[in-house]
LUMDRENNU-770066 format. One line per 10 residues: number of its first residue (from 1); their letters; for each residue x, y, z of N, C-alpha, C, CB. Coordinates in steps of 0.001 Angstrom, whole numbers. Glycine has a CB too. Layout:
NUM = a = X,Y,Z,X,Y,Z,X,Y,Z,X,Y,Z; ...
***
This chain:
1 = mpkdkdslyq = -19655,-61838,47108,-19462,-61015,45931,-20482,-61413,44866,-18017,-61152,45394; -21105,-60425,44212,-22090,-60732,43186,-21456,-61490,42027,-22746,-59453,42680; -22234,-62344,41413,-21688,-63178,40344,-22043,-62698,38948,-22162,-64577,40512; -23105,-61882,38799,-23434,-61454,37441,-22610,-60232,37058,-24938,-61147,37317; -22384,-60122,35769,-21499,-59095,35239,-21968,-57685,35554,-21366,-59256,33758; -23275,-57439,35445,-23787,-56083,35708,-23515,-55649,37148,-25296,-56019,35424; -23715,-56556,38090,-23453,-56229,39493,-21975,-55975,39723,-23941,-57354,40410; -21145,-56760,39076,-19695,-56577,39215,-19276,-55219,38647,-18926,-57721,38497; -19824,-54853,37494,-19491,-53562,36910,-19963,-52421,37811,-20112,-53432,35515; -21152,-52552,38393,-21645,-51510,39302,-20730,-51371,40519,-23084,-51828,39756
11 = dlialegkry = -20308,-52505,41067,-19379,-52463,42197,-18050,-51836,41800,-19148,-53869,42747; -17588,-52172,40600,-16329,-51619,40101,-16422,-50107,39967,-15961,-52248,38750; -17507,-49617,39402,-17689,-48180,39241,-17732,-47483,40599,-18973,-47890,38453; -18440,-48073,41545,-18531,-47483,42899,-17149,-47422,43551,-19507,-48307,43795; -16385,-48495,43424,-15044,-48517,44036,-14107,-47537,43348,-14449,-49930,43979; -14212,-47417,42030,-13382,-46439,41315,-13706,-45029,41809,-13606,-46542,39774; -14976,-44751,42062,-15367,-43440,42583,-14802,-43200,43964,-16878,-43310,42618; -14833,-44209,44799,-14271,-44077,46154,-12777,-43841,46094,-14569,-45329,46993; -12098,-44587,45203,-10653,-44406,45070,-10325,-43006,44593,-10067,-45437,44108; -11075,-42500,43640,-10877,-41137,43138,-11059,-40122,44254,-11847,-40836,41988
21 = slerslkqlq = -12088,-40327,45068,-12340,-39423,46198,-11184,-39444,47186,-13643,-39805,46911; -10657,-40622,47472,-9517,-40729,48375,-8278,-40058,47797,-9221,-42189,48678; -8065,-40207,46485,-6922,-39556,45832,-7035,-38033,45953,-6837,-39972,44338; -8238,-37526,45752,-8453,-36069,45897,-8230,-35627,47340,-9884,-35679,45444; -8666,-36437,48288,-8445,-36121,49703,-6966,-36059,50027,-9128,-37151,50595; -6210,-36989,49470,-4769,-37013,49702,-4106,-35774,49095,-4150,-38295,49114; -4529,-35404,47890,-3980,-34172,47273,-4298,-32948,48112,-4538,-33980,45848; -5530,-32891,48623,-5922,-31752,49463,-5112,-31736,50755,-7432,-31806,49784; -4880,-32910,51313,-4070,-33006,52530,-2648,-32529,52273,-4055,-34447,53055; -2103,-32891,51113,-755,-32419,50749,-753,-30899,50615,-276,-33078,49423
31 = qdlvektvde = -1805,-30350,50030,-1906,-28901,49898,-2026,-28245,51274,-3111,-28523,49017; -2776,-28874,52166,-2912,-28349,53535,-1554,-28331,54238,-3924,-29198,54349; -726,-29319,53977,602,-29341,54566,1438,-28184,54040,1295,-30674,54278; 1370,-27959,52736,2106,-26839,52119,1636,-25513,52691,1929,-26844,50583; 334,-25391,52885,-234,-24147,53401,-134,-24050,54928,-1689,-24027,52972; 410,-25068,55542,617,-25118,56988,-685,-25134,57792,1449,-23945,57416; -1760,-25698,57214,-2999,-25823,57974,-3068,-27152,58727,-4199,-25688,57044; -2106,-28055,58428,-1934,-29279,59217,-443,-29399,59523,-2480,-30564,58447; -128,-29986,60664,1283,-30201,60972,1736,-31546,60381,1525,-30164,62515; 3016,-31803,60402,3559,-33003,59778,3061,-34285,60430,5059,-32966,59824
41 = hefenrssdl = 2894,-34263,61734,2422,-35462,62437,1000,-35813,61974,2456,-35242,63983; 125,-34812,61938,-1241,-35049,61489,-1262,-35486,60023,-2094,-33787,61683; -407,-34858,59207,-305,-35223,57804,78,-36687,57663,714,-34334,57089; 1098,-37122,58382,1546,-38515,58305,442,-39486,58709,2768,-38726,59192; -243,-39180,59804,-1326,-40057,60268,-2451,-40144,59245,-1879,-39558,61604; -2893,-39019,58785,-4019,-39009,57857,-3640,-39564,56502,-4556,-37610,57700; -2440,-39260,56028,-2046,-39771,54710,-1848,-41282,54740,-759,-39086,54234; -1316,-41820,55839,-1154,-43267,55899,-2513,-43955,55955,-303,-43665,57113; -3482,-43335,56618,-4842,-43876,56654,-5465,-43865,55258,-5718,-43071,57634; -5327,-42756,54551,-5854,-42650,53187,-5197,-43667,52257,-5644,-41233,52643
51 = kakmkkisis = -3887,-43801,52375,-3162,-44752,51513,-3568,-46183,51805,-1650,-44599,51695; -3802,-46507,53064,-4255,-47865,53418,-5639,-48148,52820,-4295,-48041,54962; -6515,-47157,52886,-7854,-47319,52303,-7755,-47480,50783,-8757,-46106,52658; -6884,-46688,50140,-6720,-46801,48692,-6166,-48173,48306,-5793,-45693,48173; -5241,-48679,49100,-4668,-49995,48808,-5744,-51079,48902,-3504,-50308,49777; -6575,-50997,49937,-7653,-51973,50119,-8629,-51911,48948,-8397,-51722,51449; -8990,-50710,48542,-9901,-50535,47420,-9268,-51042,46128,-10297,-49061,47277; -7983,-50782,45930,-7297,-51246,44721,-7293,-52772,44647,-5855,-50713,44684; -7106,-53413,45781,-7148,-54871,45816,-8542,-55367,45422,-6764,-55392,47221; -9570,-54726,45941,-10946,-55096,45613,-11220,-54865,44125,-11945,-54292,46476
61 = intirkniaq = -10736,-53756,43582,-10913,-53462,42160,-10262,-54541,41305,-10324,-52083,41814; -9054,-54919,41658,-8355,-55968,40898,-9089,-57288,40965,-6935,-56148,41416; -9625,-57609,42135,-10388,-58852,42297,-11637,-58847,41417,-10784,-59052,43772; -12342,-57736,41402,-13548,-57629,40576,-13179,-57742,39106,-14286,-56297,40844; -12105,-57089,38698,-11695,-57157,37287,-11362,-58604,36891,-10467,-56234,37032; -10713,-59324,37773,-10409,-60746,37486,-11697,-61543,37366,-9506,-61360,38595; -12657,-61274,38245,-13925,-61976,38186,-14688,-61648,36895,-14772,-61624,39404; -14648,-60417,36466,-15303,-60036,35202,-14636,-60752,34049,-15251,-58501,34983; -13307,-60788,34044,-12580,-61455,32967,-12944,-62943,32885,-11069,-61294,33173; -13167,-63563,34024,-13521,-64980,34033,-14918,-65221,33493,-13414,-65536,35435
71 = lk = -15790,-64219,33573,-17165,-64376,33112,-17305,-64185,31603,-18060,-63397,33833; -16302,-63650,30956,-16399,-63384,29512,-16331,-64645,28705,-15304,-62447,29068
***
């Protein structure tokens, strides 16, 4: 993990963007379920995958925020 503040902030911004993209994908998947373009089994599989990725990214974001706080 980068140690300087600028690199940490850049990583944080990139991860926030990825998390936002995953959140939008999950909303679209929910809409697809409502519109019946995906079945429930596919919805469950894909949504659990998206949620796992979001959780991993959230953990990374929290770690970076702690590292930034320590550098202040």
